[in-house]
N, C-alpha and C positions, 0 to 999 in steps of 0.2 A: 783513628784519624778520619775526619769527614772529607768526602770528595769535594773538590772545587765545583761550585755551581754556576759561577759567573762565566759567560762565554769568553773565551780567550781569543783575541784577534789574531788572524793569520794575515799579516799585512801584505804579503806577496800577492795573495789572491784578492784581498779587499781593494788594493790599488788598481788591479786589472778591472774589477767591476766598476770602480769609480770612473776610470778613464773611458769605459765602454758605455756608461749611462747615456741614454738618449741617442746613441749612435744608430746608424742605419743597418743594424744587424740584430738578429735574434741571438741572444747569448745562450750557449749550450754548455752546461757544466757536466763533464763526464768524469767518471772515476768509480773504482770499486766501491761496493756498498760499505757504509760506515766510515768512509774516509773523511767525512766532514762537509760534504756538499750542502746538505740541508741546513746545517748550522751557519755556513757562510751566507747562504741565501737569506736566512732569517735575520742575521746581523746586518746585512746590506739593506734589507727592507726597513729595519728599525732606523738605520742611518738616514735613508732618504725621507722618512717621516719626520725625523728630527730636523731635517733641512727645510721642511715646510710643505712637503707633498701631502695633500689632504688624505686622511685615512680612507675615506670613501672612494678614492681613486686608486686604491691598491687592493690586491687580493693575493693570498697565498693558499694553494690547495695541495695537500699531501695525497697524491694519487696511489700511494701504497696503503692507504687506509681502506681496508676491505669493507667497512661499514658505509662508505660513500656509494651512492647509487649512480655512479658515473661509468657507463659501459662503453660509450663511443664518443666521437667528436661532437655530435649534436648535444648529448647530455652535458658535455663539458662546456660548450658555448652557452647553453641555457643557464647553467649554474653561474658562470661568470657574468652574464648579462643581468641576472637577478641581483648580484652583489654590487656591481659598479655602474650599471646602466651603459652609457655610451663608451665605446672602446677608446675613442680619441683621447690622448693625453693620460691614459691609465698605465699603471705598472702591474704587470701580471707575472706571478711567480708560480710555476708548476713543477712540483717535485715528483720524480720518478714517472715522467710523462709517458714512458713506453708502455705503461700498464693500460692505456686507453687505446682502443681500436681506432686507427686512422687519426691519431693525435695530430699528425702533421697538417691535416686539413684545418683543425681548430687553430693551430698556431699561425698558419698562413692567413686565416681570416682576421685574427687579432692584429697581426703585423700590418696587413694591407689597410686596416682601418685605424691605424695610428697608435696602437699600443706599444709600449716598450716591454718586450717579452723576455723572460728568463726561464729556462727549463733545466732540469737535471735528469740524467739518465745513468743507469749503472751498466749499460751494455753499449759498446762502441758500434755494434751493428746498426744501431739507430742512426748513426751518422752515415754509414756506408750504403745502407739500403733504404731506410725509412725516409731519409732526407733527400735522397738522390733525385726525387721528382719535384714536388711542389716547392721545396725550400732550398733547392740547389743554388749556391752562390749567395745566400742571404744569411748564413749562419757563421758565427764566430765561436770556435771550439775553445773551451777553457778546460784543460785537463787538470783535475784535482787529484793529488796523490796523498797517501798517508803521510804523517809528519816526517819531515827531514829532521836530522838530529838537533839543529839549532832551534827549530820549533818545539821539538820534544822537550827540551829543557824548560820551556815556558809552561808546559803542562805538568811538570814534576816539581816537588818540593825541593828547595835548595839542598845540596849535599855534595858528596864526592863525585866529581865529574866523570872520573874513570869508572866508578861503580855504576853510575847511571848509564854510561855508554855501553857497558856490558849488558845491562838490562835491555837497552835498545837493540843491541845486536841479537839478543836471544828472543825477545818478545815482540819486536817490531814497533811500528809507529801509528797504529790506529789510535785516534784520540781517546776513545773510551778505555783502551788498554793502558795508555799512558797515565790517565787519571786514576785508574784502579791500582796502579803499581804502589802508590803510597797509601791510598785509603783502604784498599781491601785486596792485598796481593794474593791471597789464597784463591780469589775468584778469577784471576787473570786467564788461566787455562780454559775455564768454562766460557769466558767471554770470547776468546779466540775460537773455540769450538762452535759457538753460536754464530759468529760472523761467517766462518767458513761454510758451515752447513747451509746457511741461508743463501749465500752466493752460489754454492754448488747446486743447490736444489732449484732455486728460482731462475738464475741467470744462465745456467748450463743445461741442466736436465729438462726442466719444464719448457724453457724458451725454445729449445732445439728439439723437443719431442724425442729425447734419447731414451731408448728402451733398456740398454745395457749399461746402467750407471756404474756398476762395479768395474767394468773395463775402463771407463773414462777416469774413474778415481785412481786406478792403478797406473794409468798413463800419466796422470798429473803427478803422482808420487815419483815416477821415473824422471820426469822433467825437473821436478824440484830437487831431487837428489843430485842431478847433474848440472846444476846452475854453473855457468861459466865454462862449460865444456861444449865443444862443437857437437851438435846433435842433428842427425838427419831423420827424416820421416821414415825412411826405410829401416834405419837402425832401430828406431823406436818400435816399428812393427815387428822386427825380428826379435827384439827383447820380449815383447808381449807374447809372441808365439812360443818362445822358449819357456815362458812361465805358464804355458797351457791355455793361453787366451788367443786363439787363432784369429787374426784380424788383418785385413788387407791394408796396404800403405795408403790407398785412397781414403779409406775409412779413418785411419789415424790422422790424416791431414784434416779431415772434417772435424774430428774431435779436438785437435789442436786449435783450429779456428774458433770453435765454441768456447774453449777455455780462455783463449786470448781476448775474444769479444767480451767475456765476463770480467776482464782485466785482472785475472789472477796472476798473469805474468805478461812480460813484453817479449816479443820475438825480435832478436837483434841480428841484422845482417852484417856481412863483411864488405867494406868499401875498398875498391882498388885505388891505390895512390895516384896512378897515372890517369885513368879515365874518370875518376870520381863517381863511378857507377858501382852499384851493388853486385857482387859476384853471385852466380848461381851455384851455391855450394851449401854446405851445412851451416845452419844458424846457431846462435846461442840463445838461451832462455834465462831471463832474470825475473825473480818473483817481485810482484808489486809490493809485497810486504813480507819481511823476513819472519814475522811472528807466525803467519800461516805456514810458511815454508818449514820452520822449525817445529811446528806442531804436527805436521805430517811426517817429517823426517827428523828423528831425534837429533838434537844439536850435538855436534862432535867437532873437536878441534881439528880433526883431519880434514874437515870441510871448510876451514877458515879462509883459505885462498879464494874459493868460490863465493863464500859469504861476503868477504871484503869487496870482491869485484861487483857483486850485486849491490852493495851499499853505495859504492862509488858511482855505478851506473844510475841509480835512482837519484842521487844528488846532482849528477850532470844533467839529467833530464829536467829536474826542477830548475836548475840555473839557466840552461841553454835551450831546452825544448827539443834537442836532437843530439843523439850520440850513436856511434857505430863502432864496430870492430874495424881496424885499419890494417890493410895488407900492403906492405911496401918491400919490394925486391926480395920476396921470399920470406920476409920476417912478418910477424904479427904483433901489432901494437894493441894493447887491451882496448883503448878507446880513443876516438877522435870526437871532440865535442864541437858543435856549431860548424859543421864542415862546409856549409854554404855561406857562412859569414866570416867571422874571424876565428879560425880554428885553433884548438889547443889539443895537446896529446898527453896521454896518461898511461903509465904502467902501474900495476897494483901488485904488491908482494908483501908477505908477512914480515920478511926479514932479509936484508941485503948485506949482512955482516960477512957472509962467506964470499970469497972472491969470485967463484964461478957463478953464483947467483947474481951478484952485482953486475958482472960483465954481461950476463945474459939479458938482464932487464935493461941495461943501458944500450946494448947493441941495437935493439929494435928502434929505439928513439934516435940514435945517432944515424941510422939509415935514412931518416927523413930529411930531404934536402932543403927544406925551407927554414926560416928563422922564427916561426911562431913558438909560443911557450911550450916547453916539454917538462913533464913532472913525473917523478916516481913517488907513489904514495905507499907508505909502509905501516905495518901494525906496530912493530918494535921501533923505538926511537933510534936514529942513526946520528953519530956525532957531527957529520958534515951536512951543510944545508945546500951545497951545490957541488956537482961533479961535472966538469967540462961544459958548464953552461946549462946543465940539466938540474932542475930543482929537486931536492929530496925533502919530503915533508911527512910527518906522522899523521895518520888518518884523523885522529881527534882534532889536531891543530888545523888540518885542512877543512874539516867539516864546520869548524867554528870560526873561520875567517870572517871578520866583520861583525861577529856577534859580541855584544857587550857582556862582560862577566856577570854571572848570577849574583843577585843581591844576597 
């Protein structure tokens, strides 16, 4: 079977780009490598050309191309000037911009001279440090993630939705992986290996000048193994030491920061129900893509609870942009979504058919004193849709809410 070659629109992100066109902000698309940032940028570039923007007033530069002789911001500005002339009224698209020294000076110059600027980066450190000076307050961050399940279906050939869901659970949502599942399934593991090795080498080891890469790799495996569990920096350091890799907690913290900046996982804090502040306690870690996680840690049904939590967390972040673990009167709720807006609460469980399990999952939600929506998401289907005002929903049904059936 041939792989699909036509770009597949991801309307969620395309609509954000359309709304942001010609706004008074530099558009910064961040996300783990190969999650689809470049394709989105190129699709949007084609779209604005079709709307009448002259081609000579647009430029796209892939700064991951090692053959380009662009070493610093001066080289970059010179290249752009040669292509489009006056910056005023131009549309500039810069892919993997963090590869250029002092890139923010070039972007600032373009912005101040009237260009509409779009950049991508595979490392969130570019937002926290590189942008903190010249571009502070002028950027709109657009976090691009690997495919959520409703998008994943668009990349797959029509088939049994449950079987496709299990593929998604095991191999994740990188667009290239989704396309390969039907066209060349035997190559999927190799594709995942390639993505992981590129991210780990370029965005973790080289960017942070890490000497002991094997220690960081083992730390990443430890965090991926324990997705959904509370994990402290000191606990991680003790584990590493027990395996013969003596490392200080401060160093582990630095390694975790490097892995998080590379967007291999999100670090999720616990929010207190009364103060609405994040507690200074152990955090949870969720993989940006389950395919990488399951490639590092062999897929096991024993890990299904954590894998389901991970899947729900990624979906909530896509839908709402913010999610946290919620602490209420000594109970822990798996997630609160949109806590600063219109919150909703979620418990995630493989099966609630046992009375003790069902009572445990409902107890935490019942402890929340407000009337915002509360949901239990299960892997196994449950005959009731509602228990005492708390919604019960199968994970596939929840993930596909609002999605038209496959043709």
